[in-house]
C-alpha positions in Angstrom: -18.7 6.2 -5.5 -15.1 5.1 -4.7 -13.8 4.9 -1.2 -11.0 3.3 0.9 -10.7 2.4 4.5 -8.7 0.6 7.1 -9.8 -2.9 8.3 -13.4 -3.5 9.3 -12.4 -4.6 12.8 -10.5 -1.4 13.6 -12.1 0.6 16.5 -11.4 4.3 16.4 -12.1 4.5 20.2 -9.3 2.0 20.9 -5.6 1.8 20.1 -4.8 -0.4 17.1 -2.6 -3.2 18.3 -1.6 -6.7 17.2 1.1 -9.3 17.5 3.1 -10.3 14.4 4.1 -13.8 13.4 7.6 -13.1 14.8 6.1 -12.3 18.3 6.4 -8.5 18.2 3.6 -6.7 19.9 2.8 -3.5 17.8 0.7 -0.5 18.8 0.1 1.8 15.9 -0.6 5.4 16.6 -0.5 6.5 12.9 -0.9 4.7 9.6 -1.6 6.8 6.5 -1.3 5.5 2.9 -1.4 7.8 -0.1 -3.4 6.2 -2.9 -3.0 8.0 -6.2 -5.6 6.1 -8.2 -7.6 2.9 -8.3 -8.4 0.7 -11.4 -10.3 -2.5 -12.0 -9.4 -4.6 -15.0 -10.8 -7.7 -16.7 -7.3 -9.2 -17.2 -4.9 -10.7 -14.6 -1.2 -9.8 -14.8 0.8 -12.5 -16.5 3.5 -14.2 -14.4 7.0 -13.5 -15.6 5.9 -10.4 -17.6 8.4 -8.0 -15.9 9.4 -6.6 -19.2 5.9 -5.6 -20.2 4.1 -2.2 -19.9 2.8 -1.2 -16.5 -0.7 -0.8 -18.0 -2.6 -4.1 -18.0 -3.9 -5.5 -21.2 -7.6 -6.0 -21.6 -10.5 -3.7 -20.5 -10.4 -1.4 -17.6 -13.9 -1.5 -16.2 -13.6 1.1 -13.3 -11.3 3.9 -12.3 -10.8 6.8 -10.0 -7.9 9.0 -11.0 -7.6 11.6 -8.2 -5.8 10.4 -5.1 -6.0 11.0 -1.4 -4.5 10.0 2.0 -6.2 7.1 3.7 -6.3 6.7 7.5 -5.6 3.0 7.9 -6.6 3.1 11.6 -10.2 4.0 10.7 -12.8 1.4 9.5 -14.9 4.2 8.0 -14.9 4.5 4.2 -13.0 7.6 3.1 -14.2 9.1 -0.2 -11.9 10.0 -3.1 -12.1 13.6 -4.1 -13.7 12.9 -7.5 -16.4 10.5 -8.7 -15.0 7.4 -10.3 -16.1 5.8 -13.5 -17.2 2.3 -14.2 -19.1 0.0 -16.5 -21.4 -2.9 -15.6 -19.8 -5.6 -17.9 -18.2 -8.9 -16.8 -16.4 -9.0 -13.5 -12.9 -7.5 -12.9 -10.2 -10.0 -12.2 -7.6 -7.5 -11.0 -7.6 -4.4 -9.0 -4.8 -1.9 -9.2 -3.6 0.4 -6.4 -1.4 3.2 -7.7 1.0 4.4 -5.1 2.0 7.7 -6.5 1.6 11.5 -6.1 2.7 12.3 -9.6 2.5 10.9 -13.2 3.1 7.2 -12.9 6.1 7.4 -15.1 7.8 10.4 -13.6 10.8 9.4 -11.6 10.9 12.3 -9.1 8.2 12.1 -6.4 8.7 13.2 -2.8 5.1 12.4 -1.8 5.0 10.5 1.5 3.3 7.3 0.3 3.3 5.5 3.6 3.6 7.1 7.0 3.4 4.9 10.1 4.3 5.4 13.8 3.8 3.5 17.0 5.5 1.4 19.7 6.7 -2.1 19.6 8.0 -4.6 22.1 8.7 -8.3 22.4 7.9 -10.5 25.4 9.3 -8.9 28.6 10.9 -5.9 26.9 10.0 -2.3 27.2 8.0 -0.7 24.3 10.1 1.4 22.0 8.8 4.0 19.6 9.3 3.6 15.9 8.4 5.6 12.7 8.6 5.2 8.9 8.0 7.5 6.0 8.3 5.8 2.6 8.5 7.4 -0.8 8.6 5.9 -4.3 10.7 8.2 -6.3 14.3 8.3 -7.6 15.3 6.4 -4.5 13.4 3.4 -5.9 14.6 3.7 -9.5 16.7 0.6 -10.2 20.0 0.9 -12.0 19.5 0.3 -15.7 15.7 0.6 -15.5 15.5 1.9 -19.0 16.9 -1.3 -20.4 14.3 -3.6 -22.0 13.1 -6.1 -19.4 14.2 -4.1 -16.4 11.9 -2.8 -13.7 10.7 0.7 -14.5 9.6 3.1 -11.8 6.0 2.6 -12.6 6.3 -1.0 -11.6 7.4 0.1 -8.1 4.2 2.1 -7.8 1.5 -0.2 -9.1 0.2 -3.1 -7.0 -2.0 -5.5 -9.0 -4.3 -7.5 -6.8 -6.3 -10.6 -7.9 -10.0 -9.9 -7.2 -13.5 -10.7 -8.4 -15.6 -7.6 -8.4 -18.6 -6.7 -10.6 -19.4 -3.1 -11.0 -23.1 -2.4 -10.2 -25.4 0.4 -11.1 -25.8 1.3 -7.4 -23.3 1.3 -4.5 -19.6 1.8 -4.9 -16.1 0.4 -5.0 -14.5 -0.1 -1.5 -10.8 -0.8 -1.0 -9.9 -2.0 2.5 -6.2 -1.8 3.6 -5.0 -3.8 6.6 -1.9 -2.2 8.2 -1.1 -5.4 10.1 0.0 -6.9 6.8 2.7 -4.2 6.4 4.7 -5.8 9.3 4.7 -9.4 8.1 8.1 -11.0 8.8 9.6 -7.6 10.0 12.4 -8.0 12.6 12.2 -4.8 14.6 15.4 -5.7 16.4 17.4 -4.7 13.3 16.0 -1.1 13.0 18.4 1.8 13.2 18.3 3.8 16.5 17.9 7.6 16.2 19.5 10.2 18.5 16.3 10.6 20.5 16.1 6.9 21.3 13.4 6.0 18.9 13.8 3.7 15.9 13.2 4.4 12.2 12.8 2.4 9.0 15.0 3.6 6.2 13.6 5.0 2.9 16.9 4.8 1.1 17.8 1.4 -0.4 21.5 2.5 -0.8 21.9 3.3 2.9 23.6 0.9 5.3 20.5 1.4 7.5 18.3 -0.2 4.8 18.3 -3.6 6.5 15.7 -6.5 6.8 12.9 -4.5 8.4 13.1 -1.7 5.9 13.2 -4.1 2.9 10.3 -6.1 4.3 8.1 -3.1 5.0 8.5 -1.9 1.4 8.0 -5.3 -0.1 4.9 -5.8 2.0 3.6 -2.4 0.8 3.8 -3.8 -2.8 2.4 -7.2 -1.9 -0.8 -8.5 -3.7 -1.6 -10.6 -0.6 -4.1 -9.7 2.2 -3.0 -6.0 2.5 -5.4 -4.8 -0.2 -9.0 -6.1 -0.6 -11.4 -4.8 -3.2 -15.2 -5.2 -3.0 -18.4 -3.7 -4.3 -20.5 -2.3 -1.5 -24.2 -1.6 -1.9 -24.1 0.7 1.2 -21.8 3.3 -0.4 
């Protein structure tokens, strides 16, 4: 069984709110991440291997290849639409989160990968509404990406997370995703203001509105830090 969820301390009966390291108080009303697939591998990515294939070397020990949208404001495990596959051999050292709605190498993809909305304020300021819808398609394809050593689109879609998970004969794989980590070092004061008075993150890197908060939100989405946590749960 393969499932994903928001953080364990999320309370579906309460608003999900937190204060960032920059002092912004955030209240999230929506946070949905589309996970296209999950994999566990016995090998860790090699530092400095940007010119390598997106597929890790070594042995994949677990996988689920049908994706779904994950409500990051709920602590309840949300099951993927198909049963995953796994083998009980030595522990996996890396977990991969595939952020795609199409074939991993296809450039065009309009799938909303991350959708967030809420309100934010700093000390003494009125709360302002904000929203973001991020995609990973032709908008993220770097110039010259087909040149050897350049970043292919698949590298924008695969997050490899160091882990230590052993597949067991009972239970299931659980991926927890903490939306607080998406806003690390985000400066909301630089967001573009819309006509209705709300603020929006940009999804277009070539736009003049693609400033610090938009860059950081996307970079945090691809971070192998505390955003994604793999574990094997006997209760699944």
